[in-house]
N, C-alpha and C positions, 0 to 999 in steps of 0.2 A: 115746655118745650125743653128735653135736654139739648144742649149745645155744647159742642168740644170745641175749646179754645186754647190759644196758646198765649203765654205771657213771659217769654223770655227772648233775652236778646233782641234784634230789631223786629220781632213777628210780635208786635204788641197789640192786643183786641185795642180799637180805635177808641178814642173818648168820643164825648157825645158830638164834637163836629170834628169835619176835615176839610183840607183844603181843597179846592176845585175850580178849575176854568168855568165860567159862567157868563151866560148873556140872560138879559131880562127885556130885551125887544130885539127885533129882527134888525139887519143891518149891515154894516162893513164890518172886517174884521175886528176894528176899533171897540164894538159893542162886547167883545170878549174879555171879561176882566176875572183876575184870580181873586176868589172871595171864598168865606166859610160857609159851608151847610153842614145841616144835621148827617152825622153818619147813618148809612144804612143798615138793618138788621136783617139777616136771611130768613127766609119762612122755612119752613120743613124741608124740601126740596130744592133748597138753594144752598150755596157756600157762599161765605164773604173771602173778596178778595184782596189783600193788599196790591194794588197796581203798582208796578215799576215803571211799567214802560205802556203808551197807546200810541196808535197811529193816526194820521190823517188821510181821510179820503173826501175824495169829492162830494159825496153826498152830504159831508160833516157842513162844509161851508154852502151848498143849496141850501140845507135844511136852515141854517144861520141866516143868511139873506130873504129868508121868507119866500122861496122858489116853491116849497111844498107845505106852505101852510094851511092849501086844503085839506091837507091830512094832519098835520101837526096842530094846527088850531094857534090858539094863541095862550099854550099851556106854558109858564114860566115860572121859577127860572129852568132854564134849559144848560146841561151840561154835553158838550159834544163828545163822539168817539165810538165808534163801534169794535173797535179791535183794542184788546188789552193782553199784556203778560204780567204775570205776579206769582204771588205765593198765598195758599189757603191759611186763613187767620181763624175762620170759624165753620163748622158744618152744620146745618141744620139737621134735627132729629131723623129724619128719612133720607139724606144726602149720601146716599151710600157710594162706595168706591174711591174716595180720598179722604187725607187725612191732613190735619193741620201741619204746615210745613211743606207741603207737597207745590211743586213750581208747576204752574199751568198755563196755560193759554188758550184763548177765547173768541168768539165772534159774537155780538149780541145784536137786537133789531139795531139798524140804525136810525129809527124813526125814534126810539127809546135812548139811545146815545149812553152817557153817563160813564164813559172809560177816561176822560181826562178828570179824575178825581182821583185822591188817595185811596178809596175804598170803592167797591162795585160788587153787588151782590149779581151772582151769575147761576141758573137754574143748571143744576147737575147735569142734566143729559145734553147740555152745549159744552161742557168742561172737556178741554183736552190735556193731558201733560206736555210740558214742553220739551221739546226735543233736546237731548245731551248736546251739548256744544255749541249750542245756541245762547247767546246774551237773551236778556228780556228784550233789548232794543231789537235787536234781529228777531225775535219772535214773533213781538206784537206787530211787526211791518207785515206779518205772512197773512193772516186769515181771511180779510175780506176779498184784498186782492187775489190771494191766489187761490181762492175756492171761486171767484169768477171765472178766473182764467181755467180751470177746470171744470166748471160747468160748460165754458162754451165750446171747449174741445169736445165734450161728450155729446154735444148736438150733433156731432158725424161721427158716429161711433165705428165707423169704417175706416178711422185715419190710420196709415201706416206707414211702412217704407215707399209704396209707391204714390203717395200722396203729397201733394202742395199746399203749404199754408200761407197766408197773406196775413202778417199781424200788424195793423196801421198803429202806431203810437207804441213801439216795440219797446220805448225805452223809458217808459212810465211804470206805474205801480202793478197794472195788471199785465201791460205788455210783458214786463221782464219774466214775469212766470209763465205767460204763454209761451213766448221762446223757448223756455227751458223745458217746458211740458211737451211742445209738440217735438222739439228734436228728440228728446228721452224715448218717443214710440218711433222714432225713426226716417218722421215726414221732412220734405225738405221745406225749410222756414225761407220765406223772404220777408224780411223785417223793412218796416217803415220808419225811418229815422233821421235826424238830422247828420251832417256829417260830424260833427263833435261827439256823437254818441254812437258813431261806426263801429269803435273798436269793442266797446262795451256789447253791442247787440250779437257782434261776431263770436265774441268771447262765451256768450250763453248759448248759442248755437247756431246762429242764423247763418244759413248758406250764400245769402246774396242779400244787400241790403240797397234800398231805393231811397236818395236823398229827397224829401219831398221839397225841398228849397230849391232843387235844380231841375226835377222834372216833374209832370203829374202822377200821382201815386197807381193810378192805373190807365197809364197812356201804351203801357206795352200789350204785346200781344197774348202773354203768359193764360194759361187757365189754371185756375184755384180750386181746390175741392172744399176749402174753407177761408173764406176773406173773414177776419175778426176784426171790427171796427171799435178799437179799445178806447177812441176820442171823439167819436162821435161826429166825425168831418166827413165822412161818404155818405153817397144815396144809394140805395138799392136800385134804381134805373140806371145808374151809371156801373155799377158794380156788377149787375145781372150778365152783360155780355162777357165780362171775364171770368164769370164761374163753370168749371167744368161740368160735363152732365152728371145730375144728381148731386152738384156743388151747394153748399150752404152758406149764406151770408149771414153773418151775425154781430149785432149792434149793441152796444151799452145807451140806455136810455140818457142821454144828457140835458136836454131842454125840456123840463116838463109839460109845458104850452106843445110839445109835440107828441105826448101820450096817445091822445087818440089817433093822431094820423097815422103813427108809427102801429100800434096796435090793429088799427084796421088794414093796415098793408100786411100784417102776419097772415091774416084770414083770406086774403083776396089774391095771395101769390103762391097758392100751391105747397107753402111752409119751406119756401126755400130763402125767406128772409126770418130770422130768427132775433126776439129781444132775451137781452138777461136781466133778469132782476134776481140778484143772489139773496141768498136766504142762509141765515147759520144753520150750520151742517156738523153735528159731531163725528158723523161716519166719514164725510169729506176730508175734513181736518185731521182726523186720524191718520189718512191714507197719506195725506201730504207730509204730518210729522213724521212717517214712516220714510219718504223719500228724502226729508231733509236729515234724518238721521242717518242715512247711506250715502249722503251726499251726492243725489242724483241733481237735487235742485238748490237752490239758496237764496235767500231774501238779500236783495239790493237794496242798501239803505243810503238817501243823498245827505240828508243832514238830519242831527237831533240837538234837538230844543229841552231848554228846561221847561217847566210846567209856566213859569213865571213869563216865559214869551210865546204862550199858546198862539197870539194874535198873529205874530211872526211867521208862526208854524202855517197858519191859514190863509196867511196872506204870500208865503212862499209857494203852498198849493195852487193858489188861484192863479199865479202868473204862466202856469204849465210849463215849466223848465226844469222841474223835479226829473232827476234819473233816477227812477224806482220809487221806495217810499220815504215818506217825512215821518219823523218819530219824535214824541214828547216824552221825556221822562219825568217820573216823578220821585 
């Protein structure tokens, strides 16, 4: 197999080993340690990326805790991370469209992870060029959260200037992108957030803000064309009276033990309740990249941690107090 490689400056083909944040058993954040692992090699349709930044998503620490071990089994060692930004250092023989040195970002399967490492192979059909003007840390904050928000809004395709959208968890990773995307299409955005994040969500495009510490989220008589529950704290039976005719309630799966309950609800309630399980999408990420380059949306980065503090980054995310995304730099 012919492999294209770069042997200059900081873009070096990796040695046989690399640094990565690794865990070898399920548990709390303390099981996450920086260690050495064998460096990956790209298959013909893959590229090898020198990871410069990765971001934390709740599914990362849910997998680490063992919440999804019915899917992941006991396959160790595991490296978390589904989002990355970095540079191409090797291209497989059939991986066309990219060259060594290209700056890229991508989302991979969260069940596979692997982005909290110096190097990660990525199928070429998932790779997108990093938007100009964004740092690697900013770019790494985009993929999974922004794709989730994009997909959620697409479940109600007739949203527009006459629509009203409620976003629960508006200051989080998914929420900050959802507020901006809904605002861009002209919808009236009602953001649910604490008082400390009121200015942030208004800056992102929210027309109204509900402080969940002072009033129930669904206590008003408003009718919403879309309710996006980005934190999984709402229930459809409570939200249903607040939906406008044809309105949709969209929720992220938060508790794995409720999968069957939620899935059953989807098929028994005339499709007015939808569950988001986002998958990597090059097309979706390219659309977001164009919006980022035009300045229509922007990532919100709460804190940037070095790789050696990956456990602290997970703990921060688990606290539920992050504004936007938490990023790990390598």
